[in-house]
LOPA-427293 format. One record per atom (N, C-alpha, C, O): x, y negated, z negated. Coordinates in pm, whole numbers, plus 50000, padded with zeros to 5 digits. Layout:
BEGIN
XYZ/...
END
This chain:
BEGIN
398952202307233/398922193407349/398832178907301/398012175507215/399672170407358/399662156407319/398392149407368/397992150807483/397762142007277/396532135107310/396782123507405/397752116107390/395902122007505/396052111207602/395952097607535/395112095607448/396832088307577/396812074707524/395922065507608/395712053907573/395392070807718/394512062907804/393112063107745/392562073907725/392512051507717/391152051307661/390142058007753/390262057107875/389162064607694/388132071307773/387412061507866/387082064907980/387182049207818/386482039407899/387262035808025/386682033308130/388592035508013/389432032708129/389352043908231/389212041508350/389442056308182/389362067908271/388012068308341/387922071008461/386952065608266/385612065608325/385472054708429/384842056708533/386052043008402/385982031908497/386692035308627/386142033108735/387902040708618/388662044308737/387952055308816/387902055008939/387402065008745/386682076008810/385452070808883/385172074708996/384722062008815/383512056508876/383842048509002/383132049209102/384942040908995/385342033009111/385722042009228/385332039409341/386502052709200/386882062009305/385652068809364/385532070209486/384722073009276/383532080009324/382722071009418/382222075609521/382592058209381/381822049009464/382472047309601/381792047409703/383792045809602/384502044009728/384492056909811/384432056409933/384552068409743/384552081109815/383212083509885/383172089409993/382132079009823/380822080209888/380782072110016/380252076510118/381362059910010/381392051510129/382282057710237/382042055710356/383312065110193/384222071610288/383582084010351/383972088210460/382592089810281/381902101410335/382232114510267/382012125210325/382752114110144/383072126410072/381842135110053/380732130210029/382062148310066/381042158210034/381522166509915/382652164809868/380662175409867/380982183309747/382312190609763/383152190309672/382512197009878/383742204709898/384972195709903/386082200009870/384782183109946/385902173709949/386362170209807/387552168709782/385402169009714/385752166209575/386542177809514/387482175609438/386142190209548/386872201809497/388312201809547/389252204509471/388492198709676/389842198109731/390642187009664/391822188709632/389992175709644/390672164209583/391152167609442/392282164609405/390272173909363/390622177309225/391782187309223/392702185909142/391752197209311/392822207209314/394162200909352/395192204009292/394142192009451/395372185409493/395882176109384/397092175209360/394952169209317/395332160109208/395982168009094/396982163609038/395422179509060/395992187708954/397382192808993/398282193508909/397562196309120/398882200709167/399922189709148/401022192209101/399542177409185/400442166109167/400762164109019/401902161708982/399732165108934/399912162808791/400852173208730/401702169808648/400702185808772/401562196408720/403012194208762/403942196608684/403202189508886/404552187608938/405292176008871/406522176008864/404562166208821/405232154408765/405042153208614/405442143108556/404452163308549/404122162108406/405352159308320/405242152608217/406512164308360/407712162208279/408222147908286/409052143708206/407692140308385/408172126608401/407152116208356/407432104208359/405972120908315/404922111408281/405322102508163/404922090908157/406102108008069/406452100307951/407362088607982/407522079607899/407982088508101/408932077908134/408272065808196/408922055508218/406972066908225/406272055608285/406052045008178/405512047908072/406472032808204/406372021908108/405452011108157/405172009908276/404962003008061/404071992008095/404851980608158/406061979408141/404121972308231/404711960408292/405201951208181/404481948508085/406431946508195/407001937908091/407701926108155/408651927808232/407251914308123/407831902208179/408751895108081/409021883208096/409221902207980/410141896007886/409451891007760/408221890207753/410271887807662/409761883307533/409151869407544/409701860507609/408001867707480/407361854707476/407821847207352/407731852407241/408321835107370/408831827207258/407711819207192/407751806907191/406711826307138/405571819607076/405981811806952/405371801706918/407031816606884/407441810106759/407941795906780/407991788006686/408321792706904/408841779306931/407721768906939/408001756906938/406491773406946/405361764206956/404681763206821/404241773206765/404601751106767/404081749206632/402611745206629/401831750906552/402201735306711/400831730206699/399891734806810/398681732306803/400411741306911/399601746507021/398711735907085/397541738207114/399291724207107/398651713707184/399181714207327/400311718507350/398371709707422/398861708407558/399581695007573/399141685107515/400691694307649/401241705107733/402041715307653/402631712207549/402051727607705/402891738307652/404051740007748/403851742407867/405261738807698/406451739107783/407291751307748/407631753507631/407631759307849/408521770707831/409751768607918/409901758107981/410631778507921/411851777008000/411631779308148/412521776508228/410441784308188/410201787008330/408981779908388/408871778708510/408071775308303/406861768808353/406271760108243/406711760508128/405251752208280/404531744008183/403031745908205/402601750008312/402251742808103/400801742108115/400341729008055/400671725807941/399581721508133/399101708408089/397591707508104/396951716308161/397041696608052/395601694008065/395221692108212/395981686608291/394031696608245/393461693908377/393091679108387/392461673508297/393501672808497/393201658708524/392381657908652/392901660108762/391111654708638/390221655108753/390671645708865/390491648808983/391241634308830/391631624508931/392741629709022/392831625709138/393591638408969/394711643409051/394601658209085/395191662709183/393851665709006/393841680309022/392631685909095/392651697309140/391571678009106/390351683309170/390621687609313/390161698209356/391361679509387/391661682909526/392501695609535/392341703609627/393401697509438/394221709609436/393351721909416/393501731909486/392431721209321/391561732609292/390691735809413/390501747509447/390171725709478/389351728009598/390181735009705/389671743609777/391461731309717/392341737809815/392621752209775/392591761209858/392901754509645/393231767909598/392061777509609/392261789609621/390841772409605/389661781009611/389311785509753/388321792509773/390101781509851/389751784309990/390131798410036/389531803610129/391141804609970/391501818110014/390801828409925/390071824809833/391041841309954/390331851909882/390651851809734/389761854209651/391901849209698/392281849009556/391491838209483/390981840409373/391401826509544/390701815309481/389211817609471/388601814109371/388631823409573/387191825609571/386811836309469/385741835509408/387681846209450/387411856109347/387611850409207/387091855909110/388361839509195/388491832709067/387121828409017/386861828308897/386241824909109/384891820509075/383901832109070/382731830209039/384371844109102/383491855709116/382331852609210/381201856909188/382631845109315/381601841009410/382291836809538/383431832309534/381641838209651/382181833309776/381621819509808/381811814409918/380931813609712/380361800309731/381461789909731/382421791109655/381341779809816/382391769609821/381981757209743/380901756609685/382881747309742/382691735609658/381481727309698/380971719509617/381011728709821/379871720909865/378601724609788/377661716709781/378591736509731/377431740909655/377501736509508/376631740009429/378541728909473/378641723509339/379291732609237/379341729109119/379791744309280/380391753609186/381641747709121/381791748408999/382511742109202/383751736509148/383451724409061/384121722108960/382441716609099/382071705009019/381631709408880/382011703308780/380831720008873/380381725008743/381541731108665/381621729808543/382441737708737/383611743708674/384441733108603/384911735308491/384631721608667/385561711508617/384911701208525/385621693408461/383591701008516/382941690608435/382201695908313/381851688208223/381951708908308/381191714408196/381951712908065/383151715508058/381261708607962/381871707107830/382161720607765/382841721307663/381631731207824/381861744607770/383041751607836/383331763207807/383731744507926/384901750007993/386151742407952/386101730307929/387251749407943/388551743207916/389521747708024/389731759708043/390111738008095/390991741008207/392411736508177/392631726208113/393371744208224/394771740508215/395441742508349/395081751608423/396391734108380/397121735108506/398521740708480/399251735708394/398881751108555/400201757108546/401131749708642/400801747908759/402281745408592/403241738508678/404621744708661/404901751608562/405471742108759/406881745508744/407521735508648/406891725808607/408771737808613/409471728608524/409541714608583/409561704708511/409591713908718/409661700708783/408291694308799/408151684308870/407261700008733/405901694908729/405091697508856/404011691808873/405601705908945/404851709709065/403701719009027/403971729708972/402441715509052/401301724109017/401271736709103/401421735909225/401081748409040/401031760809117/399811769409082/399531779209152/399081765908976/397951774408941/397091768608831/397321757508783/396111776308792/395131771908692/394791783308599/394711794908640/394581779908471/394031789208372/392791782508314/392681770308311/391861790808268/390611784908219/389951793908115/390071806108119/389271787408023/388311794107936/386941788907975/386691776807970/386051798008015/384711794208060/383681798607957/383871808207883/382571791407956/381451794807868/381901796307723/381561806107656/382661786607675/383141787107537/381951786607441/381151777307443/381871796807358/380781798207260/381361795607122/382011804407065/381131783707068/381721780006940/381061787106823/381661788206715/379841791906842/379151799006734/379721813206719/380061817506609/379801820106831/380291833906828/381801834706855/382381845506856/382421823006877/383881821906891/384421831007001/385331839106978/383861829507120/384321837507233/384301829207360/383621818907367/385051833607460/385101826607588/385631836207694/386271846207663/385331832907820/385791841107932/387061835307991/387151823308018/388041843808010/389331839808065/389341840808217/388861850708273/389871830708282/390141831308425/391561826008449/392031817208377/392241831508549/393571826608583/393801828208732/393261837208796/394621819308787/394891819608931/396201812408960/396411801108916/397061819009034/398211812109095/397741808009234/397571816309322/397531795009251/396911790109374/397851788609490/397411788609605/399161787509464/400151785809571/400701799709606/401381805809523/400411804809725/400741818709760/402201822609736/402461833809692/403161813709765/404561817709751/405001819709607/406091824909582/404181815709511/404521817709371/403751829209307/403851831409186/402991836609388/402301848409337/403281860109328/404271860709401/402991869309239/403801881509220/405211878309173/406151885909200/405371867109102/406671863609044/406601862808891/407561858308827/405491866908833/405371867208688/404781854708625/404491854608505/404581844108704/404041831708648/402641833708591/402331828908482/401811840808665/400431842508622/400311850108491/399571846008402/401051861108479/400961869108357/401551861608238/400961861808130/402691855208257/403311847908146/402421836308100/402221834207980/401891828808197/401031817608162/399771822508091/399291816007998/399251833908134/398051839508072/398311843107927/397451840907842/399471848607898/399811852307760/399821840007669/399321840407557/400401829007719/400411816707640/399011810807628/398651805407524/398231811907734/396861806507733/396011814307633/395171808407564/396221827307624/395501835507526/395841830907385/394961829307301/397131828807360/397551823907228/396941810207199/396531807407087/396881801807302/396261788607287/394791790107247/394291782707162/394101799607310/392691801907277/392491806207134/391561801607066/393361815107087/393241819906949/393691809406848/393051807306745/394811802806878/395411793506781/394711779906780/394361774806673/394501774106897/393961760406905/392441760206910/391801752606837/391861768706996/390401768707011/389711777406907/388481777506898/390491784706829/389961793006720/388991803706769/388001806806703/389281809306885/388441820006939/388711832906862/389811835306813/387691841106853/387841854306795/387921865006904/388531875506885/387291862107019/387291871707127/387471864607261/386851854307287/388331870307345/388531865607482/388201877307574/388711888407555/387381874907672/387021885607764/387241881007907/387311869007935/387361890307996/387511887108137/386631896208220/386321907508181/386231891108334/385361898408426/386021898308563/386481887808610/386071909708627/386711910408757/386011920508846/385521930808798/385961917608974/385401927209069/386461937309112/386151946909182/387701935209070/388771944609102/388861955108993/389261952108880/388501967409025/388571978208927/389671988008964/389581999908932/390731983309033/391811992109071/392781994008954/392771986308858/393602004308964/394502008008855/395471996708823/395731993908706/396021990208926/397011979608904/396411968308821/397041963408726/395211964208857/394571953208786/394281957008640/394531949008550/393751968908618/393441973408483/394721974508400/394741970808283/395801979608460/397061981508388/397641968108344/398141967008232/397591958108430/398101944908394/397321939208276/397911934108180/396011940108283/395181934808174/395401942608044/395431936707936/395551955808055/395801963807935/397151960507874/397301961007751/398141957107957/399461953807905/399441940907825/400361938107748/398371932807842/398221920607763/397281922707644/396971913307571/396851935207626/396041938507509/394561940407536/393831944407445/394101937707657/392671939007688/392261953607694/393041962207734/391031956207653/390481969707659/389211969607743/388421960207739/389031980307820/387831981707902/386611982807811/386581991007720/385611974307836/384371974607757/383201980207837/382211984607779/383331980207969/382251985808049/382181979608186/382961970708221/381241984408264/381021979308399/379621973508408/378641979908370/379541961208460/378251954908485/377861958008629/378491953108723/376841965808646/376491970808778/375831960008864/374931952908819/376311958908990/375761949309086/375631935309023/374611928609039/376671931208954/376641918708878/376781906408966/376251895808934/377501907809078/377741896209162/377681900009309/377901911609344/377391890309394/377341892509538/378551886109604/378861874509577/379221893609689/380351888609766/380021890809913/379861902109959/379931879809987/379521880610128/378211888310143/378031895910238/377301886210050/375991892410059/375921906710013/374851912810015/377071912309969/377101926209923/377261926609772/378141920009718/376421934309702/376531935109555/377791942409513/378181952409575/378421937409409/379631943709356/379511945409206/378941937109136/380061956709157/380161958609013/381231949308958/382151945409029/381091945708831/382081937308764/382621944808643/381851949608559/383941945908635/384581952308522/384751942208409/385251931208431/384331945808289/384471937208173/385521942908079/385461954508039/386511934508044/387541938307949/387611927807840/387371916007867/387941931807718/387941922407606/389171923507519/389821933907513/389481912507451/390621911907359/390201904407234/389681893207243/390411910507117/390081904306991/391331898006929/392441902606953/391131887606851/392251881006784/392961890706690/394161889206664/392241900406641/392811910206549/393541921606618/394211929506552/393421922606751/394061933606826/395581932106823/396301940306880/
END
């Protein structure tokens, strides 16, 4: 039997997330038995096609074209430049108003509480603005809590303009930002934290090399409700 390529930590994370949601839905013991039997039936029916499932691929990254890894980073479809507080602060405040933006902060707190101010002024944070080729700003990438001793930082990314989401900008920009972290900032480890523990989110992060490291239980509050946070990490040597 071919050994599963899915890491045990990923399987455990997905199972834990389903179990938590099933409790809220009202599952009982007999419901789990039915679920497992139906799931196995589906797996048996599609087992011959499982090998054809491929990872998300947004095309080859032309990393070799970049020599010094200074900002701005210019590609054929987008650019990444330094954050400029005088022009970009208002944009970030606007982008943080919807659910995608608020989850970028892992908090439902708004700018009046000083969260965005700390985000944009801390010397331990590095921010970059994603723009189109015509210099129109559409999103933000960030390294937070940069630890120069242990050479690690937390990755955050957001496409703030809704019409440019789900077009590959976020994933492509993130790949270049990761390279920037390793090449320019000399990081050894980049990690990310997310309250989204769904399969789609985990698969996207895994396709960029991140591995599930664990779940931080009740790590953050969203609208007064505690939520687990999924932690994934990427080493420079990976």
